[in-house]
C-alpha positions in Angstrom: -15.1 27.0 36.2 -15.3 27.6 32.7 -11.8 26.8 32.1 -11.8 23.5 34.6 -14.8 21.9 32.7 -13.8 23.3 28.7 -10.2 23.7 28.5 -8.5 21.2 31.0 -7.2 20.9 34.9 -4.2 22.5 35.9 -1.5 19.1 35.2 -3.4 18.7 31.7 -2.3 22.5 30.5 1.1 22.5 32.0 1.9 19.1 29.7 0.3 21.0 27.4 2.9 24.0 27.5 5.8 21.9 27.4 6.1 21.8 24.0 7.4 25.4 24.6 10.3 24.2 26.8 12.7 24.0 23.9 12.5 27.3 23.0 13.1 28.2 26.7 16.0 26.2 27.3 17.4 27.2 23.7 17.2 31.0 25.0 19.0 29.8 28.1 22.1 29.0 26.4 22.5 32.8 26.2 21.1 33.4 28.9 21.3 31.9 32.9 17.7 32.9 33.7 15.4 34.1 30.9 13.3 37.2 32.0 9.8 36.4 30.4 6.8 38.6 30.8 3.4 36.4 30.7 -0.1 38.6 29.4 -3.2 37.4 30.3 -1.4 35.0 32.6 -4.8 33.1 34.2 -4.5 30.5 36.9 -0.5 30.4 36.5 -0.1 27.0 34.5 2.8 28.5 32.5 4.2 30.7 35.1 4.2 27.9 37.6 6.5 25.5 34.2 8.8 28.6 33.9 9.9 28.8 37.4 10.4 25.2 37.4 12.5 25.5 34.4 14.6 28.1 36.4 12.9 31.5 34.4 12.4 34.5 36.1 8.9 35.5 35.2 6.3 37.8 35.8 2.1 37.5 35.0 -0.1 39.6 33.6 -3.7 39.4 34.1 -7.4 41.7 34.0 -9.1 39.0 36.2 -9.1 39.0 39.8 -10.4 35.6 40.1 -7.6 34.1 38.1 -5.1 35.9 39.7 -6.3 34.4 43.2 -4.9 30.9 42.0 -1.5 32.7 41.3 -1.0 34.9 44.4 -2.0 31.5 46.7 1.0 29.9 45.1 3.6 33.0 45.6 3.2 33.8 41.7 4.9 37.3 40.7 1.6 38.7 39.3 0.0 41.9 38.6 -3.4 43.1 38.0 -2.6 45.0 35.1 -4.2 45.7 31.3 -1.6 44.2 28.7 -0.6 46.7 26.6 -0.1 49.3 30.1 2.2 46.4 31.1 4.3 46.4 28.5 4.5 50.3 27.6 5.5 50.6 31.1 9.0 48.2 30.1 11.9 49.7 29.0 13.7 49.4 25.4 15.5 45.6 25.0 14.6 44.5 28.6 12.8 41.3 28.3 14.0 37.9 26.9 10.3 36.1 25.9 7.0 37.5 25.9 4.1 35.2 25.8 0.3 35.2 25.7 -1.7 32.3 25.8 -5.3 32.6 24.7 -5.3 35.9 24.4 -5.3 37.3 20.7 -8.7 36.0 20.3 -10.2 38.2 23.1 -8.5 41.9 21.8 -9.9 44.2 19.2 -7.7 44.5 16.3 -6.0 47.5 16.6 -4.9 46.5 20.2 -3.3 42.9 18.9 -1.5 45.4 16.5 0.0 47.6 19.7 1.0 44.4 21.6 2.7 43.0 18.8 4.7 46.8 18.2 5.2 47.0 22.2 6.4 42.9 22.3 9.0 44.1 19.8 10.4 47.1 21.2 10.4 45.3 25.0 12.4 42.3 23.9 15.9 41.8 23.8 17.8 41.2 20.4 16.9 37.7 19.7 14.3 37.4 22.0 11.3 35.3 20.9 7.1 36.3 21.1 5.0 33.6 21.6 1.1 34.0 21.0 -1.4 30.8 21.1 -5.1 31.2 19.8 -7.7 28.4 18.8 -7.1 27.2 15.4 -9.7 28.2 12.8 -8.1 25.9 10.3 -9.5 23.2 12.6 -13.8 23.4 10.9 -14.9 22.2 14.2 -12.9 24.8 16.3 -14.0 27.7 13.7 -17.3 26.8 13.5 -18.4 25.7 17.0 -16.1 25.6 19.8 -14.4 28.8 19.3 -18.2 30.3 20.1 -18.1 28.7 23.4 -16.3 31.1 25.3 -18.8 34.4 24.7 -15.3 36.3 25.3 -14.1 35.8 22.6 -14.2 38.8 19.6 -13.3 36.2 16.3 -10.7 33.5 15.2 -7.4 34.3 13.9 -6.2 32.5 11.1 -2.4 31.9 11.7 -1.8 33.4 8.3 -2.9 36.6 9.4 -1.4 36.1 13.1 2.7 35.7 11.4 1.8 38.0 8.8 1.4 40.9 11.3 4.8 39.9 13.4 7.0 40.0 10.4 5.2 43.3 9.3 5.9 44.9 12.1 9.5 43.8 12.3 10.2 40.2 13.7 12.9 38.9 11.5 11.1 35.4 11.3 7.9 33.5 12.7 6.7 30.1 12.6 3.7 28.7 12.9 3.3 25.6 15.6 -0.2 24.0 15.4 -0.8 22.5 18.4 -2.9 19.3 20.3 -3.7 17.5 17.8 -4.9 13.2 18.2 -1.3 11.6 18.3 -2.7 8.9 16.5 -3.4 10.9 13.3 0.0 12.1 13.0 1.3 8.8 11.5 -2.2 7.3 10.4 -2.7 7.1 6.6 -6.1 6.1 6.6 -8.1 9.6 7.4 -11.6 9.8 7.5 -14.1 12.5 6.7 -14.6 13.0 10.3 -11.1 13.1 10.7 -10.9 16.1 8.0 -13.4 17.8 9.8 -12.1 17.8 13.6 -8.6 16.4 13.4 -6.4 19.4 12.3 -4.8 20.9 15.4 -7.1 22.8 17.7 -4.7 25.7 18.6 -1.5 27.0 16.9 0.9 29.4 18.3 3.2 31.9 16.2 6.7 32.0 17.5 8.5 35.5 16.2 12.0 36.3 17.0 13.3 39.7 16.6 16.3 40.3 14.7 19.4 40.3 16.6 23.2 38.1 16.7 23.6 35.4 14.1 25.2 33.1 16.5 22.3 33.8 19.0 19.9 33.2 15.8 21.9 29.9 14.8 20.6 28.3 17.8 17.4 28.4 17.3 17.8 26.9 13.5 16.6 23.6 14.1 13.4 25.0 16.2 12.0 27.3 13.7 12.8 24.4 10.5 11.0 21.8 12.5 7.4 20.9 11.5 4.6 20.3 14.2 1.1 19.4 14.3 -1.5 18.7 11.2 -2.8 21.0 8.8 -6.1 21.3 6.9 -4.0 20.1 3.8 -2.0 17.3 5.0 -5.4 15.9 6.1 -7.1 16.4 3.0 -4.2 15.0 0.9 -4.4 11.5 3.3 -7.9 11.4 2.8 -7.4 12.0 -1.1 -4.9 9.1 -1.2 -7.4 7.4 0.9 -10.3 8.2 -1.5 -8.3 6.9 -4.6 -6.5 4.0 -3.2 -10.6 2.6 -2.2 -11.1 3.6 -5.9 -8.0 1.6 -7.2 -9.1 -1.4 -5.5 -12.9 -1.4 -7.1 -11.6 -0.6 -10.1 -9.0 -3.7 -9.8 -11.7 -5.7 -9.1 -13.8 -4.5 -11.6 -10.9 -5.1 -14.5 -10.0 -8.8 -12.5 -13.9 -10.1 -12.7 -14.3 -8.9 -16.6 -11.4 -11.3 -16.8 -12.6 -13.7 -15.2 -16.0 -13.7 -16.9 -14.0 -13.0 -20.4 -11.7 -16.5 -19.5 -15.3 -18.3 -18.7 -17.1 -17.2 -21.8 -13.8 -18.1 -24.1 -13.6 -21.7 -22.0 -17.7 -22.1 -22.8 -17.2 -21.2 -26.3 -14.1 -23.5 -26.8 -16.2 -26.3 -25.1 -19.3 -25.8 -27.3 -17.4 -25.6 -30.5 -14.7 -28.7 -29.7 -15.1 -32.0 -31.4 -16.4 -33.6 -28.0 -18.9 -31.4 -27.4 -20.3 -31.9 -31.1 -19.5 -35.6 -30.7 -21.5 -36.3 -27.4 -24.5 -34.3 -28.0 -26.6 -37.2 -29.3 -26.1 -38.8 -25.9 -27.0 -35.3 -24.2 -30.0 -35.5 -26.1 -31.0 -39.4 -25.4 -30.4 -38.4 -21.9 -32.6 -35.4 -21.8 -35.5 -38.0 -23.8 -35.1 -40.6 -21.2 -35.7 -38.1 -18.3 -38.6 -37.0 -19.5 -40.2 -40.6 -20.1 -38.7 -42.0 -17.2 -40.7 -38.9 -14.7 -43.7 -39.0 -17.9 -44.0 -42.7 -17.0 -43.6 -42.7 -13.3 -46.4 -39.8 -13.4 -48.6 -41.8 -15.4 -48.4 -44.9 -13.3 -49.2 -43.1 -9.9 -51.4 -40.5 -11.1 -48.6 -37.7 -9.7 -50.9 -34.4 -9.8 -51.2 -32.3 -12.8 -50.6 -36.0 -14.7 -53.1 -36.3 -18.1 -54.0 -39.7 -16.2 -55.0 -37.6 -13.3 -56.7 -34.7 -15.6 -58.7 -37.2 -17.3 -59.8 -39.0 -14.2 -60.9 -35.6 -12.3 -62.8 -34.9 -15.7 -65.0 -37.8 -14.9 -65.0 -38.2 -11.4 -66.8 -34.4 -11.7 -69.1 -35.7 -14.0 -70.2 -38.5 -12.1 -70.7 -36.1 -9.1 -73.1 -34.4 -11.2 -75.1 -37.2 -12.3 -75.2 -38.3 -8.8 -76.5 -35.3 -7.6 -79.0 -34.8 -10.1 -80.3 -38.8 -9.1 -81.5 -38.5 -5.6 -82.2 -42.3 -5.2 -78.8 -43.1 -6.5 -76.9 -40.2 -4.2 -78.6 -41.9 -1.2 -77.5 -45.3 -2.2 -74.1 -44.6 -2.9 -73.8 -42.7 -0.1 -74.8 -45.1 2.5 -72.1 -47.3 0.4 -69.5 -45.4 0.8 -69.8 -43.9 4.1 -68.3 -47.3 5.2 -64.9 -46.4 3.4 -64.1 -42.8 4.6 -60.5 -42.7 3.0 -61.8 -43.2 -0.3 -64.4 -40.4 0.3 -61.4 -38.2 1.3 -59.0 -38.5 -1.7 -62.4 -38.5 -4.0 -63.0 -35.1 -2.5 -59.3 -34.2 -2.6 -59.0 -34.6 -6.7 -62.0 -32.6 -6.8 -60.9 -29.7 -5.2 -57.3 -29.9 -6.5 -59.9 -29.1 -10.2 -61.1 -26.3 -8.4 -58.4 -24.6 -7.3 -56.7 -25.2 -10.7 -59.6 -23.6 -12.5 -59.6 -20.6 -9.6 -55.7 -19.8 -9.8 -56.5 -19.7 -14.0 -59.5 -17.4 -13.5 -57.2 -15.1 -11.4 -54.5 -15.1 -13.8 -57.0 -13.7 -16.5 -58.3 -11.0 -14.2 
């Protein structure tokens, strides 16, 4: 159930495992039906793919529940410990030993034994393929790896490839796997891509020493680059950041250049003969605008004009005088009630004066 939800369905896993078929096909150039043993075979997706590609394959797993799927499909499987099964095999008897997502479940000393036993049972030129989660992917190393409670610890690719070389394999190749294909040729890399875009799985393919003609058949596969490394994405991200920074600096330089051109152009205008000659005309135009606006304000008693301010002061004095003479107030009120529009305008002028005084008082406070 856990594999169904988090690893993928059977057809998806088979599709992912097709990356190893070129190694199988190359092995078949020297052997009609390569003999393969898969350690920790699980539900048997790899066994099924190998059978479809004309290989003799045996699966080994300790989990009875996993093996039920294999048995129902008629695969040759054993419920057996991987190390015990390898030790039961004779020297130079197996073409390829595989183990998919098994090494991260093993104590380190058991992993060492597995590599040594695999080397012993492989034919000259035989292959060991070990796939595991890639801790170079920061999201895998910090979260996804620990989704499976049976995992012991992540194994860096440099450590696993070193072990195979140390125990006697003639050469190794790291295959980074399952990366998002869009990122491979994409140069526009963001920080999120650096954090979780590295190939989430990797495999070490190790080859036992053998006849030079056999080894040469695999040269192209061992020279090929697979997947996305952290360094690759970091370099792409750094290039993008530098390009963005360069674009910003270019825009700043362009803006500064334009500002300098405008300043020089303005300086040239201000110091030109035509500018100096037309100065009296510009001054006269300013005076004319001031005069016309001022005259209009005087004539129309515009808000803020001197006639209007003087009129406000006079009206306020008249208002105070009338208030101090009740009889005069009564007569004027009687007369003004017949002219409501005039009353409105007079009150409006007085209110403007009040608001003006209140505003100045607030500023001082």
